[in-house]
VEXRO-452363 format. One record per residue: residue number from 1; x, y, z of N, C-alpha, C, O in turn. Coordinates in steps of 0.1 Angstrom, whole numbers. Each point is the difference from the previous one (the first is absolute). Layout:
+-----+-------+-------+-------+-------+-------+-------+-------+-------+-------+-------+-------+-------+
:  nr :    nu :    nv :    nw :   cau :   cav :   caw :    cu :    cv :    cw :    ou :    ov :    ow :
+-----+-------+-------+-------+-------+-------+-------+-------+-------+-------+-------+-------+-------+
: NUM :     X :     Y :     Z :     X :     Y :     Z :     X :     Y :     Z :     X :     Y :     Z :
...
+-----+-------+-------+-------+-------+-------+-------+-------+-------+-------+-------+-------+-------+
***
This chain:
+-----+-------+-------+-------+-------+-------+-------+-------+-------+-------+-------+-------+-------+
:  nr :    nu :    nv :    nw :   cau :   cav :   caw :    cu :    cv :    cw :    ou :    ov :    ow :
+-----+-------+-------+-------+-------+-------+-------+-------+-------+-------+-------+-------+-------+
:   1 :    36 :  -126 :   -59 :    11 :     3 :     8 :    -4 :     8 :    13 :     6 :    -1 :    11 :
:   2 :   -21 :    11 :   -15 :    -3 :     5 :     9 :    -6 :    -5 :    12 :     0 :     6 :    10 :
:   3 :    -9 :   -22 :   -15 :    -7 :    -5 :    13 :    13 :    -8 :     7 :     0 :    -2 :    12 :
:   4 :     7 :    -1 :   -18 :    12 :    -6 :    11 :    10 :    10 :     9 :     6 :    -3 :    10 :
:   5 :    -7 :    15 :   -16 :     6 :    11 :     9 :   -11 :     3 :    10 :     4 :     0 :    12 :
:   6 :   -16 :     2 :   -14 :   -12 :     1 :    11 :    -1 :   -10 :    11 :    -2 :     1 :    12 :
:   7 :     5 :   -13 :   -19 :    -7 :   -13 :    10 :    18 :     1 :     7 :    -1 :    -5 :    12 :
:   8 :    10 :     7 :   -15 :    12 :     2 :    11 :    -4 :     8 :     8 :    -4 :    -5 :    11 :
:   9 :     2 :    20 :   -14 :     2 :    11 :    11 :   -17 :    -4 :     9 :    -2 :     6 :    11 :
:  10 :    -8 :   -16 :   -16 :    -7 :    -4 :     7 :     2 :    -8 :    12 :    -5 :     3 :    10 :
:  11 :    14 :   -14 :   -13 :     5 :    -5 :     5 :    10 :     5 :    14 :     0 :    -4 :    11 :
:  12 :     6 :    12 :   -18 :    10 :    10 :     9 :    -7 :     6 :    10 :     3 :    -2 :    12 :
:  13 :   -12 :     7 :   -16 :   -14 :    10 :    13 :   -10 :    -5 :     4 :    -8 :     5 :     8 :
:  14 :     4 :   -20 :   -15 :   -12 :    -6 :     5 :   -12 :    12 :     3 :    -6 :     2 :   -11 :
:  15 :     3 :     3 :    20 :   -14 :     3 :     3 :     2 :    17 :     0 :   -10 :     7 :     2 :
:  16 :    23 :    -4 :    -4 :     1 :    15 :    -4 :     3 :     6 :   -12 :     5 :    11 :    -2 :
:  17 :    -9 :   -21 :    -7 :    -1 :     0 :   -14 :    -9 :    -2 :   -10 :     4 :    -9 :    -8 :
:  18 :   -16 :    14 :     7 :    -8 :    -2 :   -10 :    -2 :     1 :   -12 :     0 :    12 :    -4 :
:  19 :    -2 :   -20 :    -4 :    -1 :     5 :   -18 :   -12 :    -5 :    -7 :    -4 :   -12 :     2 :
:  20 :    -2 :    21 :   -12 :    -9 :    -6 :    -5 :     4 :     7 :   -14 :     2 :    12 :    -3 :
:  21 :    -1 :   -24 :    -6 :     1 :     1 :   -14 :    -9 :    -1 :   -11 :     1 :   -11 :    -5 :
:  22 :   -10 :    21 :     0 :   -11 :    -3 :   -10 :    -1 :     2 :   -13 :   -10 :     6 :    -2 :
:  23 :    17 :    -9 :    -7 :     6 :     2 :   -10 :   -11 :    -5 :   -13 :     2 :   -11 :    -5 :
:  24 :   -12 :    17 :     0 :    -5 :    -1 :   -12 :     9 :   -12 :   -10 :    11 :     0 :    -5 :
:  25 :   -21 :   -10 :     5 :     8 :    -7 :   -15 :     5 :     6 :   -13 :    10 :    -3 :    -6 :
:  26 :   -22 :    12 :     2 :     6 :     7 :   -12 :     7 :    12 :     1 :     0 :     8 :    -9 :
:  27 :     7 :    -5 :    21 :    10 :     4 :     1 :    14 :    -2 :    -1 :     9 :     9 :    -1 :
:  28 :    -9 :   -23 :     3 :    13 :   -11 :    -2 :     4 :    -1 :   -15 :    11 :    -5 :    -4 :
:  29 :   -19 :    11 :    -1 :     8 :     2 :   -13 :    11 :    14 :    -8 :     5 :     1 :   -11 :
:  30 :    -4 :     9 :    25 :     3 :     8 :    -6 :    18 :     2 :    10 :     3 :    -7 :    10 :
:  31 :     2 :    14 :   -15 :    14 :     1 :     9 :     2 :    12 :    12 :    -8 :     9 :    -1 :
:  32 :    15 :    -8 :    10 :     8 :     4 :     6 :    17 :     0 :     0 :     7 :   -10 :    -3 :
:  33 :    -3 :    22 :     7 :    14 :     1 :     1 :     9 :   -15 :    10 :    -4 :    -4 :    10 :
:  34 :    12 :     1 :   -15 :     5 :    -9 :     9 :     3 :     4 :    15 :     6 :    11 :     1 :
:  35 :    -9 :   -16 :     9 :     2 :    -5 :    15 :   -11 :    14 :     3 :    -1 :     3 :    12 :
:  36 :    -5 :     3 :   -20 :    -7 :    13 :    10 :   -13 :    -6 :     7 :    -8 :     9 :     3 :
:  37 :     6 :   -18 :     0 :   -12 :    -4 :     9 :    12 :    -4 :    16 :    -2 :     0 :    12 :
:  38 :    11 :    -4 :   -20 :    12 :    -6 :    13 :     3 :    17 :     6 :     1 :     1 :    12 :
:  39 :     1 :     7 :   -19 :     4 :    11 :     7 :    -7 :     9 :    10 :     4 :     5 :    10 :
:  40 :   -22 :    -4 :   -18 :   -10 :     1 :    10 :     2 :    -7 :    12 :     3 :     5 :    11 :
:  41 :    -6 :   -18 :   -13 :    -1 :   -11 :    15 :    10 :     5 :     9 :    -3 :     5 :    11 :
:  42 :    16 :    -5 :   -16 :    13 :     3 :     9 :     0 :    17 :     5 :     9 :     4 :     8 :
:  43 :   -18 :     3 :   -13 :    -1 :    13 :     3 :    -6 :     2 :    12 :     4 :     6 :    10 :
:  44 :   -16 :   -14 :   -13 :   -10 :    -2 :    16 :     4 :    -5 :     5 :    -2 :     5 :    11 :
:  45 :    11 :   -16 :    -8 :     6 :    -7 :    12 :    11 :    11 :     4 :     0 :     7 :    10 :
:  46 :     9 :    -7 :   -18 :    12 :    14 :     5 :    -7 :    10 :    11 :     3 :     0 :    12 :
:  47 :   -14 :     8 :   -18 :    -4 :    12 :     9 :   -13 :    -1 :     9 :    -6 :    10 :     3 :
:  48 :     3 :   -24 :     2 :   -13 :    -2 :     8 :     4 :   -11 :    11 :     6 :   -10 :    -5 :
:  49 :    -8 :    10 :    17 :     1 :    -8 :     9 :    -8 :   -12 :    -5 :    -8 :     1 :    -9 :
:  50 :    12 :   -12 :    15 :    -7 :   -11 :    -3 :    -1 :    -9 :    13 :    10 :    -5 :     6 :
:  51 :   -23 :     5 :     0 :    -1 :    -5 :    15 :   -14 :    -8 :    -1 :    -9 :     6 :    -6 :
:  52 :     8 :   -15 :    10 :   -12 :   -11 :     6 :   -11 :     9 :     0 :   -10 :    -1 :    -8 :
:  53 :    11 :    14 :    22 :   -11 :     4 :     4 :    -2 :    14 :   -11 :   -10 :     7 :     0 :
:  54 :    21 :    -4 :    -9 :    -1 :     7 :    -9 :     2 :    -3 :    -9 :    12 :     1 :    -3 :
:  55 :   -20 :    -4 :    -6 :     6 :    -9 :   -13 :     2 :     8 :   -14 :   -10 :     7 :    -2 :
:  56 :    21 :    -8 :    -8 :    -2 :     5 :   -13 :   -11 :    -6 :    -6 :    -2 :   -12 :     1 :
:  57 :    -4 :    22 :    -8 :    -9 :    -7 :   -11 :     0 :     0 :   -12 :    -9 :     7 :    -5 :
:  58 :    16 :   -11 :    -4 :     3 :    -1 :   -12 :   -11 :    -3 :   -13 :    -3 :   -12 :    -3 :
:  59 :    -3 :    23 :    -2 :    -8 :    -8 :   -12 :     5 :     4 :   -13 :     5 :    11 :    -1 :
:  60 :    -6 :   -20 :   -11 :     5 :     0 :   -11 :   -10 :    -2 :    -9 :    -7 :   -10 :     4 :
:  61 :     4 :    13 :   -10 :   -18 :     2 :   -10 :     4 :     6 :   -14 :    10 :     7 :    -1 :
:  62 :   -18 :    -9 :    -7 :     0 :     5 :   -16 :   -13 :    12 :     3 :    -9 :     0 :     9 :
:  63 :    11 :     7 :   -18 :   -15 :     9 :    -3 :     4 :    11 :   -12 :     9 :     9 :     0 :
:  64 :   -18 :   -13 :    -8 :     2 :     9 :   -14 :    14 :     4 :    -5 :     3 :    12 :    -1 :
:  65 :     4 :   -22 :    -2 :    14 :    -5 :    -6 :     9 :     6 :     9 :     7 :     9 :    -4 :
:  66 :    -7 :   -13 :    15 :    13 :     7 :    12 :    -3 :   -12 :     9 :   -11 :    -6 :     1 :
:  67 :    23 :     5 :     4 :    -1 :    -9 :    12 :     4 :    11 :    13 :     9 :     8 :    -2 :
:  68 :   -15 :    -9 :    13 :    -2 :     7 :    11 :     8 :    -8 :    10 :    -3 :   -12 :     0 :
:  69 :    14 :    17 :     8 :     3 :    -4 :    11 :    -2 :    10 :    13 :     4 :    12 :     1 :
:  70 :   -10 :   -19 :     7 :    -3 :    14 :    11 :     0 :   -12 :    14 :    -5 :   -11 :     0 :
:  71 :    11 :    20 :    10 :     1 :    -5 :    15 :    -7 :     9 :     9 :    -3 :    12 :    -3 :
:  72 :     1 :   -19 :    15 :    -4 :    15 :    11 :    17 :     3 :     3 :     9 :    -7 :    -4 :
:  73 :    -7 :    18 :    11 :    10 :     7 :     6 :     1 :    -1 :    12 :    -6 :     7 :     7 :
:  74 :    17 :   -17 :     0 :     6 :    -1 :    12 :    14 :     1 :     2 :     8 :    -8 :     3 :
:  75 :    -8 :    22 :    -6 :    16 :     4 :    -3 :     9 :    -7 :    11 :    -5 :    -3 :    10 :
:  76 :    17 :     2 :   -13 :    13 :    -2 :     8 :     4 :    10 :     4 :    -4 :    10 :    -7 :
:  77 :    12 :    -5 :    17 :     5 :     9 :     6 :    15 :    -1 :    -6 :     6 :   -11 :    -2 :
:  78 :    -2 :    23 :    -1 :    15 :     5 :    -8 :     2 :   -11 :   -11 :     9 :    -9 :     0 :
:  79 :   -18 :    10 :    -8 :     3 :    -7 :   -15 :     5 :    14 :    -7 :    -6 :    11 :     0 :
:  80 :    18 :   -14 :    -5 :     9 :     9 :   -14 :    -5 :    -1 :    -9 :     0 :   -11 :    -5 :
:  81 :    -7 :    20 :    -3 :    -2 :    -6 :   -13 :     0 :    10 :   -10 :    -6 :    11 :     2 :
:  82 :    12 :   -13 :   -16 :    -1 :     9 :    -8 :    -8 :    -1 :   -11 :     3 :     7 :   -10 :
:  83 :   -13 :   -13 :     9 :    -9 :    -8 :    -9 :     5 :    -4 :   -13 :    -7 :     2 :   -10 :
:  84 :    22 :    -9 :    11 :     6 :    -6 :   -12 :    -8 :    -8 :    -9 :    -2 :     4 :   -11 :
:  85 :    -2 :   -17 :    18 :   -11 :    -6 :    -4 :   -12 :     3 :    -7 :    -5 :    -8 :    -8 :
:  86 :    -1 :    19 :    11 :   -15 :     1 :    -7 :     6 :    11 :    -7 :    -7 :     1 :   -11 :
:  87 :    19 :    10 :    11 :     7 :     5 :   -13 :     5 :    -8 :   -11 :     1 :     4 :   -12 :
:  88 :     2 :   -14 :    16 :    10 :    -8 :   -10 :   -12 :    -8 :   -11 :     1 :    -2 :   -12 :
:  89 :   -13 :     0 :    22 :   -14 :    -5 :   -11 :    -3 :     6 :    -6 :    -3 :    -2 :   -12 :
:  90 :     0 :    17 :    19 :    -4 :     8 :   -14 :     8 :     4 :    -8 :    -6 :     6 :    -9 :
:  91 :    19 :    -5 :     7 :     9 :     3 :    -7 :    -2 :   -14 :   -12 :     3 :     2 :   -12 :
:  92 :    -6 :   -11 :    15 :    -2 :   -13 :    -7 :    -9 :     0 :    -9 :     2 :     0 :   -12 :
:  93 :   -15 :     2 :    19 :   -10 :     3 :    -7 :     0 :    10 :   -13 :    -6 :    -2 :   -11 :
:  94 :    13 :    14 :    16 :     0 :     9 :    -9 :    10 :    -5 :   -13 :     0 :     4 :   -12 :
:  95 :     6 :   -11 :    19 :     8 :    -4 :   -13 :    -7 :   -10 :   -12 :    -1 :     1 :   -13 :
:  96 :    -3 :   -12 :    23 :    -9 :    -9 :    -7 :   -12 :     3 :   -10 :    -3 :    -6 :   -11 :
:  97 :    -1 :    16 :    19 :   -16 :    -1 :    -9 :    -4 :    19 :     2 :   -11 :     3 :    -4 :
:  98 :    20 :     8 :     9 :    -7 :     9 :     2 :   -11 :     4 :    11 :    -7 :    10 :     2 :
:  99 :     7 :   -22 :     5 :   -14 :     2 :    13 :     7 :     1 :     9 :    12 :    -3 :     1 :
: 100 :   -21 :     9 :    10 :     5 :     2 :    13 :    -7 :    -8 :    12 :   -12 :    -3 :    -1 :
: 101 :    20 :     0 :    13 :    -5 :    -5 :    10 :    -7 :    10 :     6 :     4 :    11 :    -3 :
: 102 :   -18 :   -14 :    14 :    -5 :     6 :     7 :    -1 :     0 :    15 :    -7 :    -8 :     6 :
: 103 :    15 :    17 :    -1 :     2 :    -6 :    16 :   -10 :    13 :     9 :     0 :    12 :    -1 :
: 104 :    -6 :   -21 :    10 :    -8 :     6 :     7 :     0 :    -7 :    14 :     1 :   -12 :     3 :
: 105 :    -4 :    24 :     7 :     2 :    -1 :    14 :    -9 :    11 :     8 :    -2 :    12 :    -2 :
: 106 :    -3 :   -21 :    14 :    -8 :     6 :     5 :     3 :    -5 :    16 :     9 :    -9 :     2 :
: 107 :   -14 :    14 :    10 :     5 :    -2 :    14 :     1 :   -17 :     1 :     9 :    -6 :     7 :
: 108 :   -19 :     1 :   -13 :     2 :   -14 :     5 :     5 :    -8 :   -11 :     6 :   -10 :     3 :
: 109 :    -8 :    13 :   -20 :     6 :    -7 :    -7 :     9 :     4 :   -10 :     3 :    11 :    -5 :
: 110 :     1 :   -23 :     2 :     9 :     7 :   -15 :    -2 :    -8 :   -14 :    -5 :   -11 :     1 :
: 111 :     8 :    15 :   -12 :    -5 :    -8 :   -10 :     7 :     8 :   -13 :     1 :    11 :    -3 :
: 112 :     5 :   -25 :    -3 :     5 :     3 :   -14 :    -7 :    -7 :    -9 :    -2 :   -12 :     1 :
: 113 :    -1 :    21 :   -13 :    -7 :    -5 :   -11 :    10 :     1 :   -11 :     5 :    10 :    -3 :
: 114 :    -3 :   -22 :    -4 :     5 :    -1 :   -10 :    -6 :    -5 :   -13 :    -6 :   -10 :     1 :
: 115 :     6 :    17 :   -13 :    -4 :    -9 :   -11 :     5 :   -11 :    -9 :    12 :    -2 :    -5 :
: 116 :   -24 :    -6 :     3 :     8 :    -9 :   -10 :     2 :     7 :   -15 :    -7 :     8 :    -7 :
: 117 :    19 :   -17 :     5 :     5 :     1 :   -13 :    -6 :   -11 :   -12 :     4 :     1 :   -11 :
+-----+-------+-------+-------+-------+-------+-------+-------+-------+-------+-------+-------+-------+
***
């Protein structure tokens, strides 16, 4: 499902949206909550400008039994957010596994690390 969604956005935004997916094969036997990656992809699209001359670079990769979704920051103006998507994802992880997601932000990058279950 994720690949189809990413392909749809890539078609919509062309060179303004670049995606790199690198998940180790041995990590494919683990689970994550339903739609967790979709929430993170859509979060990056909601909060960032997507322009050919300032493309959004999204990376989805595995590392030590986690999946990391990161993007460069190209903030949109006037985006109102109450972080509901990320809060709900955190709650789902607590219910399913008692594990937490990790959210990191610098001036240039935004990254969310989710544990594999």
